[in-house]
N, CA, C and O atoms as a printed pandas DataFrame, in Angstrom:
     atom_number atom_name residue_name chain_id  residue_number  x_coord  y_coord  z_coord
0              1         N          MET        A               1  -12.578   26.303  -19.726
1              2        CA          MET        A               1  -12.887   25.978  -20.469
2              3         C          MET        A               1  -13.375   24.152  -20.033
3              4         O          MET        A               1  -12.718   23.995  -19.004
4              5         N          TYR        A               2  -13.817   23.368  -20.174
5              6        CA          TYR        A               2  -14.342   22.240  -19.030
6              7         C          TYR        A               2  -13.178   21.105  -18.873
7              8         O          TYR        A               2  -12.536   20.599  -19.794
8              9         N          SER        A               3  -13.104   20.923  -17.940
9             10        CA          SER        A               3  -12.336   19.518  -17.786
10            11         C          SER        A               3  -12.807   19.137  -16.895
11            12         O          SER        A               3  -13.423   19.732  -16.012
12            13         N          PRO        A               4  -12.408   17.371  -17.113
13            14        CA          PRO        A               4  -13.545   16.735  -16.075
14            15         C          PRO        A               4  -13.405   16.296  -14.165
15            16         O          PRO        A               4  -14.006   15.732  -13.250
16            17         N          LEU        A               5  -12.315   16.952  -14.453
17            18        CA          LEU        A               5  -11.949   16.794  -12.913
18            19         C          LEU        A               5  -11.510   17.759  -12.188
19            20         O          LEU        A               5  -11.225   18.596  -13.044
20            21         N          PRO        A               6  -11.233   18.263  -11.070
21            22        CA          PRO        A               6  -10.877   19.300  -10.437
22            23         C          PRO        A               6   -9.154   19.393  -10.744
23            24         O          PRO        A               6   -8.733   18.249  -10.574
24            25         N          ARG        A               7   -8.166   20.187  -11.075
25            26        CA          ARG        A               7   -7.149   20.419  -11.474
26            27         C          ARG        A               7   -6.339   20.122  -10.015
27            28         O          ARG        A               7   -5.136   20.373   -9.945
28            29         N          GLU        A               8   -6.970   19.650   -9.023
29            30        CA          GLU        A               8   -5.939   19.567   -7.781
30            31         C          GLU        A               8   -5.931   18.088   -7.672
31            32         O          GLU        A               8   -5.289   17.542   -6.775
32            33         N          VAL        A               9   -6.682   17.349   -8.632
33            34        CA          VAL        A               9   -6.726   15.484   -8.418
34            35         C          VAL        A               9   -6.658   15.363   -9.826
35            36         O          VAL        A               9   -6.833   16.230  -10.683
36            37         N          THR        A              10   -6.308   13.858   -9.972
37            38        CA          THR        A              10   -5.738   12.425  -10.653
38            39         C          THR        A              10   -6.791   11.386  -10.392
39            40         O          THR        A              10   -7.622   11.319   -9.486
40            41         N          ILE        A              11   -6.551   10.600  -11.401
41            42        CA          ILE        A              11   -7.486    9.200  -11.382
42            43         C          ILE        A              11   -6.242    7.759  -11.520
43            44         O          ILE        A              11   -6.125    7.186  -12.602
44            45         N          ARG        A              12   -5.602    7.431  -10.583
45            46        CA          ARG        A              12   -4.924    6.324  -10.305
46            47         C          ARG        A              12   -5.390    4.996   -9.929
47            48         O          ARG        A              12   -6.551    4.708   -9.634
48            49         N          PRO        A              13   -4.128    4.009   -9.972
49            50        CA          PRO        A              13   -4.244    2.908   -9.115
50            51         C          PRO        A              13   -4.799    3.011   -7.667
51            52         O          PRO        A              13   -4.023    3.599   -6.914
52            53         N          SER        A              14   -5.542    2.735   -7.300
53            54        CA          SER        A              14   -5.663    2.927   -5.719
54            55         C          SER        A              14   -5.735    1.387   -4.714
55            56         O          SER        A              14   -6.463    0.460   -5.068
56            57         N          ASN        A              15   -4.971    1.320   -3.595
57            58        CA          ASN        A              15   -5.060    0.274   -2.719
58            59         C          ASN        A              15   -5.946    0.209   -2.093
59            60         O          ASN        A              15   -5.831   -0.773   -1.360
60            61         N          ILE        A              16   -7.067    0.846   -1.894
61            62        CA          ILE        A              16   -8.518    0.499   -1.809
62            63         C          ILE        A              16   -9.464   -0.419   -2.896
63            64         O          ILE        A              16  -10.238   -1.319   -2.574
64            65         N          HIS        A              17   -9.171    0.081   -4.309
65            66        CA          HIS        A              17  -10.597   -0.102   -4.468
66            67         C          HIS        A              17   -9.971    0.109   -5.976
67            68         O          HIS        A              17   -9.434    1.213   -6.057
68            69         N          GLY        A              18   -9.898   -0.644   -7.169
69            70        CA          GLY        A              18   -9.442   -0.254   -8.600
70            71         C          GLY        A              18   -9.332    0.997   -8.628
71            72         O          GLY        A              18   -8.479    1.254   -7.779
72            73         N          LEU        A              19   -9.782    2.208   -9.229
73            74        CA          LEU        A              19   -8.612    3.311   -9.469
74            75         C          LEU        A              19   -9.525    4.239   -8.661
75            76         O          LEU        A              19  -10.737    4.165   -8.457
76            77         N          GLY        A              20   -8.698    5.050   -8.293
77            78        CA          GLY        A              20   -9.143    6.511   -7.086
78            79         C          GLY        A              20   -8.285    7.396   -7.442
79            80         O          GLY        A              20   -7.330    7.292   -8.212
80            81         N          LEU        A              21   -8.922    8.863   -6.450
81            82        CA          LEU        A              21   -8.980   10.318   -7.351
82            83         C          LEU        A              21   -8.011   10.464   -6.122
83            84         O          LEU        A              21   -8.124    9.999   -4.988
84            85         N          PHE        A              22   -6.613   11.573   -6.911
85            86        CA          PHE        A              22   -5.224   11.235   -5.880
86            87         C          PHE        A              22   -5.115   12.646   -5.957
87            88         O          PHE        A              22   -5.739   13.065   -6.931
88            89         N          ALA        A              23   -4.668   13.365   -5.429
89            90        CA          ALA        A              23   -3.744   14.497   -4.928
90            91         C          ALA        A              23   -2.993   14.731   -5.461
91            92         O          ALA        A              23   -1.960   14.128   -5.168
92            93         N          VAL        A              24   -2.903   15.845   -6.729
93            94        CA          VAL        A              24   -1.660   16.606   -7.155
94            95         C          VAL        A              24   -0.966   17.549   -6.858
95            96         O          VAL        A              24    0.119   17.929   -7.299
96            97         N          LEU        A              25   -1.798   18.033   -5.877
97            98        CA          LEU        A              25   -1.508   19.084   -5.519
98            99         C          LEU        A              25   -1.885   19.332   -3.613
99           100         O          LEU        A              25   -2.861   18.826   -3.060
100          101         N          ASN        A              26   -0.951   20.119   -2.986
101          102        CA          ASN        A              26   -1.730   19.979   -1.607
102          103         C          ASN        A              26   -2.877   21.041   -1.231
103          104         O          ASN        A              26   -2.829   22.266   -1.341
104          105         N          ILE        A              27   -4.037   20.142   -0.705
105          106        CA          ILE        A              27   -5.563   21.019   -0.949
106          107         C          ILE        A              27   -6.091   21.056    0.679
107          108         O          ILE        A              27   -6.150   20.104    1.457
108          109         N          ARG        A              28   -6.466   22.530    0.930
109          110        CA          ARG        A              28   -6.566   22.613    1.765
110          111         C          ARG        A              28   -8.212   22.141    2.889
111          112         O          ARG        A              28   -9.152   21.553    2.354
112          113         N          VAL        A              29   -8.245   22.513    4.320
113          114        CA          VAL        A              29   -9.553   21.498    4.436
114          115         C          VAL        A              29  -11.135   22.532    4.067
115          116         O          VAL        A              29  -11.228   23.591    4.688
116          117         N          ASP        A              30  -12.183   22.187    3.160
117          118        CA          ASP        A              30  -13.053   22.986    3.519
118          119         C          ASP        A              30  -12.676   23.523    2.146
119          120         O          ASP        A              30  -12.684   24.746    2.005
120          121         N          TYR        A              31  -12.296   22.629    0.966
121          122        CA          TYR        A              31  -12.424   23.014   -0.102
122          123         C          TYR        A              31  -12.553   22.243   -1.215
123          124         O          TYR        A              31  -11.826   21.337   -1.621
124          125         N          HIS        A              32  -14.269   23.020   -1.983
125          126        CA          HIS        A              32  -14.936   22.558   -2.364
126          127         C          HIS        A              32  -14.556   22.085   -3.870
127          128         O          HIS        A              32  -14.371   22.858   -4.810
128          129         N          LEU        A              33  -14.468   20.534   -3.925
129          130        CA          LEU        A              33  -13.972   20.108   -5.082
130          131         C          LEU        A              33  -14.425   20.249   -6.485
131          132         O          LEU        A              33  -13.784   20.334   -7.532
132          133         N          GLY        A              34  -16.395   20.252   -6.102
133          134        CA          GLY        A              34  -16.888   20.132   -6.860
134          135         C          GLY        A              34  -18.327   19.058   -7.008
135          136         O          GLY        A              34  -18.500   18.330   -6.030
136          137         N          ILE        A              35  -19.235   18.941   -8.032
137          138        CA          ILE        A              35  -20.046   17.933   -8.229
138          139         C          ILE        A              35  -19.498   16.672   -8.434
139          140         O          ILE        A              35  -18.582   16.645   -9.255
140          141         N          SER        A              36  -19.834   15.541   -7.872
141          142        CA          SER        A              36  -19.909   14.480   -8.107
142          143         C          SER        A              36  -21.321   13.291   -8.721
143          144         O          SER        A              36  -21.432   12.249   -9.368
144          145         N          HIS        A              37  -21.987   14.067   -8.168
145          146        CA          HIS        A              37  -23.334   12.860   -8.766
146          147         C          HIS        A              37  -24.359   14.569   -9.106
147          148         O          HIS        A              37  -24.180   15.733   -8.747
148          149         N          ILE        A              38  -25.561   13.774  -10.077
149          150        CA          ILE        A              38  -26.377   14.403  -10.745
150          151         C          ILE        A              38  -27.996   14.087  -10.272
151          152         O          ILE        A              38  -27.807   12.871  -10.258
152          153         N          LYS        A              39  -29.114   14.183   -9.963
153          154        CA          LYS        A              39  -30.443   13.924   -9.713
154          155         C          LYS        A              39  -30.255   13.550  -10.765
155          156         O          LYS        A              39  -29.563   14.253  -11.502
156          157         N          ASP        A              40  -30.642   12.648  -11.115
157          158        CA          ASP        A              40  -31.231   11.811  -12.656
158          159         C          ASP        A              40  -32.277   10.730  -12.348
159          160         O          ASP        A              40  -31.730    9.627  -12.335
160          161         N          LYS        A              41  -33.541   10.669  -12.105
161          162        CA          LYS        A              41  -34.473    9.175  -11.195
162          163         C          LYS        A              41  -33.811    8.276  -12.461
163          164         O          LYS        A              41  -33.264    7.273  -12.002
164          165         N          ARG        A              42  -33.744    8.336  -13.467
165          166        CA          ARG        A              42  -33.182    7.642  -15.031
166          167         C          ARG        A              42  -31.851    6.713  -14.161
167          168         O          ARG        A              42  -31.166    5.950  -14.842
168          169         N          PHE        A              43  -31.642    6.815  -13.042
169          170        CA          PHE        A              43  -30.026    5.743  -13.156
170          171         C          PHE        A              43  -30.245    5.987  -11.725
171          172         O          PHE        A              43  -30.677    6.820  -10.929
172          173         N          GLU        A              44  -29.347    4.001  -11.885
173          174        CA          GLU        A              44  -29.611    3.299   -9.917
174          175         C          GLU        A              44  -29.081    4.873   -8.970
175          176         O          GLU        A              44  -28.487    5.919   -9.231
176          177         N          ASN        A              45  -29.532    4.420   -8.142
177          178        CA          ASN        A              45  -30.208    5.264   -6.672
178          179         C          ASN        A              45  -30.644    6.980   -7.047
179          180         O          ASN        A              45  -30.652    7.818   -6.145
180          181         N          GLY        A              46  -30.985    7.328   -8.457
181          182        CA          GLY        A              46  -31.949    8.127   -8.584
182          183         C          GLY        A              46  -30.707    9.463   -9.158
183          184         O          GLY        A              46  -31.026   10.651   -9.213
184          185         N          TYR        A              47  -29.248    8.915   -9.554
185          186        CA          TYR        A              47  -28.539   10.330   -9.357
186          187         C          TYR        A              47  -27.379    9.479  -10.299
187          188         O          TYR        A              47  -26.920    8.339  -10.223
188          189         N          ILE        A              48  -27.180   10.484  -11.103
189          190        CA          ILE        A              48  -25.870   10.098  -12.564
190          191         C          ILE        A              48  -24.862   10.065  -11.730
191          192         O          ILE        A              48  -25.120   10.556  -10.632
192          193         N          ARG        A              49  -23.468    9.527  -11.913
193          194        CA          ARG        A              49  -22.077   10.521  -11.615
194          195         C          ARG        A              49  -21.363   10.802  -12.107
195          196         O          ARG        A              49  -20.809    9.938  -12.787
196          197         N          THR        A              50  -20.732   12.441  -12.154
197          198        CA          THR        A              50  -19.432   13.018  -12.436
198          199         C          THR        A              50  -18.704   12.005  -12.607
199          200         O          THR        A              50  -18.997   10.857  -12.271
200          201         N          PRO        A              51  -17.015   12.610  -13.513
201          202        CA          PRO        A              51  -16.173   11.553  -13.057
202          203         C          PRO        A              51  -15.803   11.966  -11.862
203          204         O          PRO        A              51  -15.389   11.109  -11.082
204          205         N          LEU        A              52  -15.844   12.958  -11.557
205          206        CA          LEU        A              52  -15.480   13.112   -9.908
206          207         C          LEU        A              52  -15.966   12.689   -8.792
207          208         O          LEU        A              52  -15.530   12.852   -7.652
208          209         N          GLY        A              53  -17.245   11.923   -9.293
209          210        CA          GLY        A              53  -18.491   10.622   -7.928
210          211         C          GLY        A              53  -17.886    9.040   -9.016
211          212         O          GLY        A              53  -18.203    7.882   -8.742
212          213         N          GLY        A              54  -17.407    9.263   -9.658
213          214        CA          GLY        A              54  -17.192    7.682  -10.284
214          215         C          GLY        A              54  -15.782    7.187   -9.697
215          216         O          GLY        A              54  -15.468    6.001   -9.602
216          217         N          PHE        A              55  -14.908    8.370   -9.283
217          218        CA          PHE        A              55  -13.853    7.332   -8.569
218          219         C          PHE        A              55  -13.261    7.854   -7.158
219          220         O          PHE        A              55  -12.103    7.631   -6.808
220          221         N          PHE        A              56  -14.153    8.539   -6.434
221          222        CA          PHE        A              56  -13.467    8.401   -5.104
222          223         C          PHE        A              56  -14.167    7.613   -4.498
223          224         O          PHE        A              56  -15.388    7.491   -4.597
224          225         N          ASN        A              57  -13.266    6.880   -3.666
225          226        CA          ASN        A              57  -13.470    5.432   -3.169
226          227         C          ASN        A              57  -13.798    5.735   -2.287
227          228         O          ASN        A              57  -13.813    6.965   -2.240
228          229         N          HIS        A              58  -14.396    4.903   -0.686
229          230        CA          HIS        A              58  -15.356    4.527    0.626
230          231         C          HIS        A              58  -14.069    4.271    1.478
231          232         O          HIS        A              58  -13.142    3.509    1.204
232          233         N          SER        A              59  -14.238    5.183    2.718
233          234        CA          SER        A              59  -13.291    4.889    3.697
234          235         C          SER        A              59  -14.186    5.432    5.180
235          236         O          SER        A              59  -14.772    6.473    5.476
236          237         N          GLU        A              60  -13.952    4.264    5.808
237          238        CA          GLU        A              60  -14.239    4.807    7.059
238          239         C          GLU        A              60  -13.772    5.413    7.894
239          240         O          GLU        A              60  -14.314    5.699    8.962
240          241         N          ASN        A              61  -12.236    5.827    7.387
241          242        CA          ASN        A              61  -11.632    7.260    8.242
242          243         C          ASN        A              61  -11.664    8.347    6.595
243          244         O          ASN        A              61  -10.661    8.535    5.906
244          245         N          PRO        A              62  -12.542    8.704    6.401
245          246        CA          PRO        A              62  -12.286   10.088    4.971
246          247         C          PRO        A              62  -11.866   10.781    5.504
247          248         O          PRO        A              62  -11.810   10.759    6.734
248          249         N          ASN        A              63  -11.167   12.129    4.394
249          250        CA          ASN        A              63  -11.309   13.087    4.558
250          251         C          ASN        A              63  -11.527   14.113    3.600
251          252         O          ASN        A              63  -10.698   14.931    3.200
252          253         N          CYS        A              64  -12.667   14.000    3.283
253          254        CA          CYS        A              64  -13.710   13.930    2.242
254          255         C          CYS        A              64  -15.251   13.694    2.233
255          256         O          CYS        A              64  -15.976   12.715    2.057
256          257         N          GLU        A              65  -15.421   14.909    2.478
257          258        CA          GLU        A              65  -17.260   14.355    2.976
258          259         C          GLU        A              65  -18.187   14.784    1.078
259          260         O          GLU        A              65  -17.795   15.604    0.248
260          261         N          ALA        A              66  -19.520   13.782    0.988
261          262        CA          ALA        A              66  -20.285   14.306    0.272
262          263         C          ALA        A              66  -21.948   14.786    0.413
263          264         O          ALA        A              66  -22.895   14.026    0.617
264          265         N          PHE        A              67  -21.971   15.449    0.337
265          266        CA          PHE        A              67  -23.015   16.413    0.357
266          267         C          PHE        A              67  -24.366   16.359   -0.292
267          268         O          PHE        A              67  -24.345   15.610   -1.269
268          269         N          VAL        A              68  -25.541   16.914   -0.064
269          270        CA          VAL        A              68  -26.561   17.346   -0.990
270          271         C          VAL        A              68  -26.979   18.325   -0.872
271          272         O          VAL        A              68  -27.864   18.625   -0.070
272          273         N          ASP        A              69  -26.468   19.007   -1.600
273          274        CA          ASP        A              69  -27.192   20.537   -2.598
274          275         C          ASP        A              69  -28.139   20.169   -3.156
275          276         O          ASP        A              69  -27.956   19.456   -4.142
276          277         N          ASP        A              70  -29.649   20.537   -2.714
277          278        CA          ASP        A              70  -30.671   20.415   -4.403
278          279         C          ASP        A              70  -30.779   19.250   -4.641
279          280         O          ASP        A              70  -31.131   18.261   -3.998
280          281         N          ASP        A              71  -30.294   19.533   -6.078
281          282        CA          ASP        A              71  -30.209   18.230   -6.981
282          283         C          ASP        A              71  -29.063   17.864   -7.768
283          284         O          ASP        A              71  -28.910   17.558   -8.950
284          285         N          TYR        A              72  -27.880   18.049   -6.227
285          286        CA          TYR        A              72  -26.320   17.572   -7.322
286          287         C          TYR        A              72  -25.895   17.430   -5.224
287          288         O          TYR        A              72  -26.071   18.191   -4.272
288          289         N          ILE        A              73  -25.248   15.915   -5.406
289          290        CA          ILE        A              73  -23.867   16.269   -4.425
290          291         C          ILE        A              73  -22.793   16.474   -4.632
291          292         O          ILE        A              73  -22.123   16.146   -5.611
292          293         N          ASN        A              74  -22.487   17.090   -3.655
293          294        CA          ASN        A              74  -21.157   17.673   -3.707
294          295         C          ASN        A              74  -19.798   17.253   -3.175
295          296         O          ASN        A              74  -19.884   16.618   -2.124
296          297         N          LEU        A              75  -18.899   17.393   -3.507
297          298        CA          LEU        A              75  -17.591   16.990   -2.299
298          299         C          LEU        A              75  -16.709   17.886   -2.077
299          300         O          LEU        A              75  -16.245   18.708   -2.867
300          301         N          VAL        A              76  -16.446   17.700   -0.827
301          302        CA          VAL        A              76  -15.685   18.991    0.045
302          303         C          VAL        A              76  -14.689   18.600    1.051
303          304         O          VAL        A              76  -15.133   17.974    2.013
304          305         N          THR        A              77  -13.142   18.901    1.008
305          306        CA          THR        A              77  -12.799   17.974    1.894
306          307         C          THR        A              77  -12.807   18.446    3.416
307          308         O          THR        A              77  -13.056   19.589    3.798
308          309         N          ILE        A              78  -12.526   17.483    4.116
309          310        CA          ILE        A              78  -13.161   17.662    5.952
310          311         C          ILE        A              78  -11.610   17.750    6.336
311          312         O          ILE        A              78  -11.332   18.331    7.385
312          313         N          LYS        A              79  -10.485   17.161    5.482
313          314        CA          LYS        A              79   -9.614   17.265    7.058
314          315         C          LYS        A              79   -8.193   17.536    5.414
315          316         O          LYS        A              79   -8.266   16.910    4.356
316          317         N          PRO        A              80   -6.707   18.990    5.877
317          318        CA          PRO        A              80   -5.930   18.776    4.757
318          319         C          PRO        A              80   -5.961   17.514    4.074
319          320         O          PRO        A              80   -6.657   16.506    4.195
320          321         N          ILE        A              81   -4.771   17.935    3.129
321          322        CA          ILE        A              81   -4.987   16.567    1.700
322          323         C          ILE        A              81   -3.787   17.101    1.121
323          324         O          ILE        A              81   -3.539   18.161    0.546
324          325         N          LYS        A              82   -2.844   15.698    1.540
325          326        CA          LYS        A              82   -1.179   16.341    1.088
326          327         C          LYS        A              82   -0.718   15.675    0.144
327          328         O          LYS        A              82   -1.183   14.542    0.273
328          329         N          ARG        A              83    0.442   15.755   -1.431
329          330        CA          ARG        A              83    0.259   15.736   -2.375
330          331         C          ARG        A              83    0.101   14.587   -2.627
331          332         O          ARG        A              83    0.626   14.237   -1.571
332          333         N          GLY        A              84   -0.253   13.313   -3.259
333          334        CA          GLY        A              84   -0.368   12.089   -3.615
334          335         C          GLY        A              84   -1.178   11.273   -2.542
335          336         O          GLY        A              84   -1.172   10.060   -2.747
336          337         N          GLU        A              85   -1.888   11.712   -1.412
337          338        CA          GLU        A              85   -3.227   11.375   -0.828
338          339         C          GLU        A              85   -4.264   10.764   -1.462
339          340         O          GLU        A              85   -4.488   11.370   -2.510
340          341         N          GLU        A              86   -4.892    9.975   -1.331
341          342        CA          GLU        A              86   -6.114    9.604   -1.907
342          343         C          GLU        A              86   -7.436   10.315   -1.200
343          344         O          GLU        A              86   -7.477   10.582    0.001
344          345         N          LEU        A              87   -8.363   10.542   -2.011
345          346        CA          LEU        A              87   -9.519   11.144   -1.560
346          347         C          LEU        A              87  -10.198   10.393   -1.245
347          348         O          LEU        A              87  -10.099    9.373   -1.927
348          349         N          THR        A              88  -11.200   10.334   -0.188
349          350        CA          THR        A              88  -12.185    9.035   -0.108
350          351         C          THR        A              88  -13.040   10.312    0.776
351          352         O          THR        A              88  -12.829   11.438    1.226
352          353         N          ALA        A              89  -14.335    9.106    0.659
353          354        CA          ALA        A              89  -15.460    9.807    2.012
354          355         C          ALA        A              89  -16.303    8.658    1.564
355          356         O          ALA        A              89  -16.279    7.918    0.581
356          357         N          GLU        A              90  -17.178    8.781    2.793
357          358        CA          GLU        A              90  -18.047    7.478    3.389
358          359         C          GLU        A              90  -19.362    7.543    2.068
359          360         O          GLU        A              90  -20.024    8.504    1.674
360          361         N          TYR        A              91  -19.365    6.554    1.777
361          362        CA          TYR        A              91  -20.297    6.056    0.888
362          363         C          TYR        A              91  -21.652    6.142    1.458
363          364         O          TYR        A              91  -21.517    5.483    2.490
364          365         N          TRP        A              92  -23.056    6.604    1.424
365          366        CA          TRP        A              92  -23.559    6.535    1.368
366          367         C          TRP        A              92  -25.137    6.918    0.385
367          368         O          TRP        A              92  -26.311    7.289    0.412
368          369         N          LEU        A              93  -24.575    6.699   -0.003
369          370        CA          LEU        A              93  -25.925    6.376   -1.877
370          371         C          LEU        A              93  -25.981    4.850   -2.385
371          372         O          LEU        A              93  -26.948    4.277   -2.885
372          373         N          TYR        A              94  -24.791    4.379   -2.146
373          374        CA          TYR        A              94  -24.330    3.203   -2.971
374          375         C          TYR        A              94  -24.131    2.071   -1.871
375          376         O          TYR        A              94  -23.554    2.609   -0.926
376          377         N          ASP        A              95  -24.366    0.734   -1.599
377          378        CA          ASP        A              95  -23.741   -0.304   -0.784
378          379         C          ASP        A              95  -22.565   -0.247   -1.105
379          380         O          ASP        A              95  -22.258   -0.117   -2.290
380          381         N          VAL        A              96  -21.522   -0.343   -0.004
381          382        CA          VAL        A              96  -20.220   -0.699    0.332
382          383         C          VAL        A              96  -19.559   -1.982   -0.141
383          384         O          VAL        A              96  -18.402   -2.239    0.192
């Protein structure tokens, strides 16, 4: 069954900016959360955001990393994330 977000996260108000992604379960390091962006030249910066990509916020000290894999940008954890913690990544596709 399709789910717009991985079962480990939810969207709620963020102290960083607007809404953010938050862990509803503890998440281990090097956990692949899914596709955050899909290459499509019709959209700003050449990518369209998925729900996952639309809600993670920028941090200079992130706990996730967005990386290119062919026509996709994926989001993976680079630190263990505790339940209730916001998921963040360094923005490099968009201006901060």
